[in-house]
N, C-alpha and C positions, 0 to 999 in steps of 0.2 A: 485901072487894070492893074497896074503894079502893087499899087496900095493895099488894093483888096487881097492880092494874091500873097503880099507879104500877112497881112491882118490874118489869114487863114491858115498860112504856115505856121505861125506863131501860136496859133488857138491850138492846131493840130500836136505840136511839140508839147505845149502846156498839157493838154489833156493826156498824149501819151506817158508824160513824166508823171502826172496824177495818178493813172492807173496803176504804173509800175512802183507807184510808192516814193517817187523821187521828188523831191521839191527842187527847185532852182540851185540852191546850194550843192546838194547832192549830184545833181546833174553836171556841176562845174567840177567838184572834185573828181567824180568819175572820169570825165573828159581829161583833166589834167593828169591823172594816173595813167589812163590810155596813153596818153601823148607820150609822156616821159618814158614810160614802158616800150613803146614802139621805138621812139627816137634812141633810147640805150641799146636794144636789140638790134637796130639797123647799124649803130657805130660799132659794136662789138661783131656783128656778123663780117663786116668788111674788115675791121682791126685784126679779126683773129684769122683772116686768109692769109696762107703762106705766100711769101713774096714770088715774082715772076723771075727775079734775077738775084744769084748770090755771086759774091767776088771771094777769091780764093788766090792767096799769095803762095806761090810755086817754089821756085828756084832758079837758078842763072839759067839761060837759055842754052837748051839742048843738054840739060842735066835730067838726072833720073827723076826729081820732083817735078819739072815740067811735063814731061812725058806723061808721067802717072797722073797730073792734073789734067790733061788733055782727055785722057781715058775717062776722067769723072764728068768732064764738061758732055764728051758723048753720051753717056748713059743718062745724064740728067735731062738732055735735050729730049731723050725719048718720052720723057713725063713733062715736056711743056715748060722745064726751068732752064734758063739759060746762065751758065757757069762761066763767068769772066776770070781768066788767070792773068795774074801781074807776075811780071818774073821780079826775082830778088837776088841779093847775095848769097842767101841760105837761111839756115834757120835762125842766126841771130836777128836778120832783118826781119824775118816772117814772125816772131814771138814780139818784135817790139809794133809791128803793126797791128797786130792782134790787140795788144794791150792800149793801143792808143784811139781813144774813140773818134778822132777826127779823121783817121785814114779809112774808115767806111769798108774795113775788111771783114769778112764774116768767117773765113774758115782759113786754115793753113796747114801744110806741115811742118813739124819742129822736132828737131832730134832731142831725145829724153835727155835732161839735165841741163836744159840751154834756157833756164827762166831765171838765171841768177840775175839779180839787180833789176828785175822786172816786175811791175806791179800786177801779178797775174791773178788777183783774186777775183775777177770777174771774168775769168775765162775756164773752160771746161774741155776735158778730153773726151773725144768719143771713142777713144780705145788706141791700141798700137795696131798698125798695118802692116810692119816689117821689121826684120833686122836689119842693122845698118852695121856691117863688117869693116873693121879698120884694117887695112893691109899695110903693112910696114915692110918695103921692100929695100934691100941695101947692098953695097957691093963689098964684099970680103973673100979673102981666101979661104976662111974658115968660118963656121957657124959662130953667131952672136948669142948668147943664150939670155943676156938682160938687157933691158933696155939703157941701162947706166953703161954698157958697153958702147954706147954712141956718142959718149962724151969726147968734145973736142973733134968731131966731125962736122960735114957739111950737111944740113938736113932740111929739106923742103917741107914745111909744116902746114901748108894750106894758106889760103886767103883769110883775110880779117874779117870776121862775121862769119865764116864758115863752119860747121861742125867737126872738120878736119883740123882746123886750126884750134878751135877750143879744147878737143880732146887729145889733140898731139901735146899741147902745152902743159895738161894736167897730168898727163902720165909723165912727161918728161920732169916735170916739177918734183912729183914724189919719188922720183929716182935722182934727184939731186942735179939734175940739169935746166938750169934756169936762163933766160935771156940775159946778155950782158957779160956772160962767162966765155970761157974759150971755144965752146961750141958755137958753129955758126948757124943761124937759124934763118932760113928764107922764107919768105911770103910770097906766096905764087899760087896760083889754080893748078888742078890736077893734072892738066893736059901738059903744061909747062914743065910742072915738076918731074913728070914721068919722062918727058923726053930730055929733060936735062940729066937724069940718071942713066937713061939710055946712052947719051952721048959722054958718059963720064964726068959731066961736071958736077954732081952731087954724089955724096956716099950712102943717103939715105932718104926715102921720100916716104910721107903718111898720107895714105888715100883713103876716102871713106867710099863706101859701095855707091852711094846716090851720084858721086860726083865724077866718075869713072866708067867707061864701059867695060863690059865683059871681054871684048876683043883685045882692048889694052891690057887688060889683067893677064888674059892668055899670052900675049906677046912678052911680057916681063917674066911671067913664070918660066917661058920657052929661052929666055936669052941668057946664054953662057955668063957665068961669072955674078949675077944677079940672084939673090936668095928672097924668100919670103919669111920673115921672122915668125917664129912660134914662141907665141904665148906660153911658155911652161908655166908661168905663174898666174895663169888665168883665174883659178878659183879664188887666189888671194886679192885679185883686184876687183872680182866681184865682192869680194866681202868689205873691202876698202869704199868702193864707189857703186852705191848700191842700185844704179841705173843699169849698169853694164850686165852684159851676159857672155856666157861662155858658149861658143859654137865651134864646130870642126870642119875643116875641109878635108873630106877622106882622101885617102892614099889614093893616086890614080883617077881622082872624079875630073880633072881637067882633062888629061888624055889617057885611055888605058893601054894603048900601044905603047907610049913612051913612060907610062908610069909615072905621071905627073899629077900631083907631088910624090916623091917617092917615100912618104911617109904620113900619118894624119898630122895634120897642123892645127894647133889650137889658136883660136882668134878671139879678140874680144869685141863685142857687139852692142852699141846702142840699139834702141828702138825708135823707129818714126812713130810718131805720134800724130793723131788728126784734132787738131785744136781748133775751137771754136769759142765764139762768145757765149756769155750765158743765156742770153736772150735769142738764140737761134730757135727758128720755129721747130715745135716737135715734129711736124711731118717731115720738114727737111731733114732733120737729124736721122730720121728712120730712113730716108731717101738715100742721103749720103752713105750711110752703113750698109745698105744693100747694095749701093756699088761698091764699097769697099769690100763687101764679101765676094762680089763678082769679080773685082781686079785682085785680090791679094790672098783668096783662100787656096788658089793651087798651090801644089808642091813645087819647090825649087831645091836649088843647091843648098840654101842655108834654112829652107823651113819646111816642114811637113803639111801634107795636105790638110786643109782645115784650121791650121793653128792660127792663123790670123785672117780677120781682124780678132783682137782679144781685148777685153778689159784690163790690162796689165796697168794699174795705177801708178805712175810715178810722183813726180811733185806737183802735179796739177791733178785735181779731183775729177773722177769720172762723173759725168753728167747724169742726172735721173732719167733722163728719155733714153740714153745709152745703157744705163744699167736695167732698164726693163726691156729694152730691145734684145740684150744678151741673154735676159732670163726667158722671155716669150716670144720674141719676135716682133713683128709689125702688129698695129692693132687690128682689131677684126675687120673694119671699113677698108682699110688701106690693103689688108689681104686678098680682099675678094674684089674690090672695084677698081677702077683706073682712078689715078691719082688726083686729078680734078673732081672727078665725081665723088670720091671718097672725102674729099676736102670739104665739097658743098652740103653733103649727108650730115658730116660730122658737126659742122657749124650749126646746122638746123638742130640737131639734137643737145648740142653744147649751149647755145643760144636761145633758139626760139621754143623749144619744150618746157624748160624752166621758166621761160618768161611766163608762158601760158597758165602753168602750174602755178605761178605765184600771182598771176594776175586775175584770175577767176575768184580765188577766196578774197582778194583785195576788193573785187567788184562787190562781193557778197556783203563785205563788212561795210561799205560805205552805207548804204541803207540802213544798216543797224545803228551805226553812229547816228546817222540823221535821225532814226527814230528815237533813239537815247536822248539826244539834243532836245526833240520837240516835246517829248514826255517830260523832261526835266524843267521846261518851261510850264507846262500844264501843272505838273506838282508845284511849282512856287505858287502858282495862283489859289491853288487848294490850299496851301499853307497859309496864305492870306485869309482865303474863306474862314478856316478852322480857328484862327485866332480871333475873328470877329464873331463866329459864332460863340466861342468860349467866354466871350466878353458879355454877351448875352445872358448867361447865369446869373448876372450881378445888376442891380438897379443901375440904371443909365441916366443922367442928367440930360436934359432937353439938349443942350449945345454939344455935348458928346456923342447923342443919338445923331443930331444932325452932321457931325463931321464923318462919324461911322458911316452913314449914308452916302457922303459925298465921296469917301474911301471906295465904297462898294461900286459906285457908279464909274469911278476913274480905272476900277480892275475890270469893269464890264466894256469900257471904251478901250483900253490896252487889247483885252481879248478880241474884240471886233475888228482890231487892226493887225491882228497875227495871219501870216500868210499859211493858208491850211492846205495842204493835199487832201485830194479826195479820199485817200486810204486813211485819214485820220478824222476823218467828218465825225465819227461817231463820238469821238471822244470830244470833240469842239463843242457838238451840241450838248453832251452831256455836262460839260463845264457850265456852258451857258444857263441850263436848266437849275444846276446848283446853286448859282449866282442869284437866279430869280427865286430859288426856295429860301437863300439865306435873307434877301430883302424881304421876302414875306414873312419870315420871322421877325426881323427887326421892326416891321411895320406892326406886325401884331404885338409884340411886346410894349411899343408906345402907345398903342391903342388900350392896352391894359392897364398900363401905369396912368395913363389919361382917366380911366374911369375910377381908378382907386383914388 
């Protein structure tokens, strides 16, 4: 029974192939093409899916970076994406992690100007998310108008690897104050430095906005004997250090009743950039920028409403996906469909539709190629027949006629061995008729020569 079923199944496949104009070779080619296309489409469909989890390098525990990263995590969770936040020493460690393929970190906060000495060619920026003001508090009976006035004093310049440490050394350096001189530079975190100046153990501290709380800033501003440095040369610093910005702490903005500060104070500020690896999935790029807009677009003491996030390109280039987002927002599907559904539909459009568009012409070409190949074999035998018939125009010796007849017989045997689909049966039988026609002429010419 099984043998009979297999026999009839084989016959059915053969008949269907013949009716459709496919021979065995064409059917195998079509099956291979379809298999390769389906395998490629399946691989791309899953490969192009956005990951379910993302790793972000934040900042020291309790820092502004870490608190902001947790806000991102809550927003991404609404869309089914898990954001794992890693604590770090700050911008220095963040950029090193992002540049190191072995670290498996996808995104992170980096203070502008922090990519010195790091291979950042495979990193992209999703834009700036906020200003990072530098607060310089000092103890002195009178105001100090220049950073060079802190020479010879005890300074708290932030922890090694932090944005505070990097920027404070840069600013002090261009004012002639460098490590190893008469100025005492202590590397300590913001909380310790702030407490040290409150206790009178330091003359000046450098504090970045991400590493110190607004409550501590208010406390320092209200402490008698402690002043906030006014960067009267802020415009010049901007010209010299292009990633710095000038921002203003308005008069009375900290305390209207006590008029704190008593006058506008100019500050210099870096920007915080959201840095990612260049292979970040485009859908995740959009999702992160949506979260950035939700978190950072509101007004605050140092930014206007809608000012951030912004494509402020510094040392690291803005990604193409981020540029597209800032110009036109999310793509159509992600704008109107839930994230997961939009991702599914998008992959269908990107992978399956082009595959079908390419596969259908490919399947049409296969029969054409097969027909061309079969016809080329037919034409080859016709070429042989034409050469034989051309020789009949001249007198032939008996031995030559015998060899020609043998050649004609061999052509006929070869033609009979050809595997011919039903769709080519007409050409097959016409070829056989023409073989008989040439044979008849050969015999006729032989008989005529015999009579003469």
